[in-house]
N, C-alpha and C positions, 0 to 999 in steps of 0.2 A: 977377400970376399967370402971365403969359407968360414973364417972366424966370425964375421958379422951374421951369417946365417945361423951359426951355432948359438950365438948370443940371442938372436931373435927366437929360436926354438926353445931355449931355456926360459926366456921371459914368457912365451906362450904357455909352456907347461906349468910354470909357476902360477900364472893367472888362472889356468884351468883348475889347478889344485885348490886355489882359493875359492873359486866358484863351486867346486865339488864339495868342499868343506862347508860352505854356506848352505848349500842345498841339503846336506845331511842334517845340519843344525836346524834349519827351518822345518824339515820333516819331523824331527824329534820334538820340536816345540809344538807342532800341530798335533801330534799324537798325545802329548801331555795335556794340551788344551781340550781335546776330545774327552779324555778321561775326567778332567775337571768339570766339563760341562755335564757329563753324565752324573757325577756326584752332586753337582748343583741341582739338577733336576730331581734327584732322589730326596735331597734335603727340602726342596720346594714342596714336593708331594707330602713329606712328613709334616711340614708346617701347615699345609692346607688341612691335613687330617686333624692336627691338634686344634686348629681354629674351629673346625666343625664340632669337635668334641667339646670345646669350651662353650660354643654357642648352645649346644644341646644342654650342657650343665647349667648355663645361664637361664635358659628357658625353663628348666626344671625348678630352679630356685625361684624364679618369678611365679611359677604355678604354685609352688608351696607357700610362698609369701601371700599370694592371693587367697589360697585355701585357709591359711592361718587368720588372715584378716576377716574372712567371711565367718569363720568359726568364732572369732572374738566378737564380731557384731551380733551373731546369733545368740551367744551366751549372754551378752549384755542385754539383748532384747528380751530373752526369757527371764533374766533377773528383774528387769523393769516391769514386765507384765506380772510377775509374781508379787511385786510391791503393790500393784493396783488391786489385787484381789483381796 
């Protein structure tokens, strides 16, 4: 009877060791995931900033294109009106 109790205690301690090992492993994985999530948020904010910059550059280019087309139409208008005089 003494030997069976010893075997049961050894099995219980072995299983507790496995559970403890798993607990530490999951804790470490959780900490790594927290760090990765923070890095992902930083990258996400950087991409949002780049998208805003791209949109502002795009708006500036559209404005310049519009100004160039207006200038071209004005210069064409003045050339045509000079031909009539």
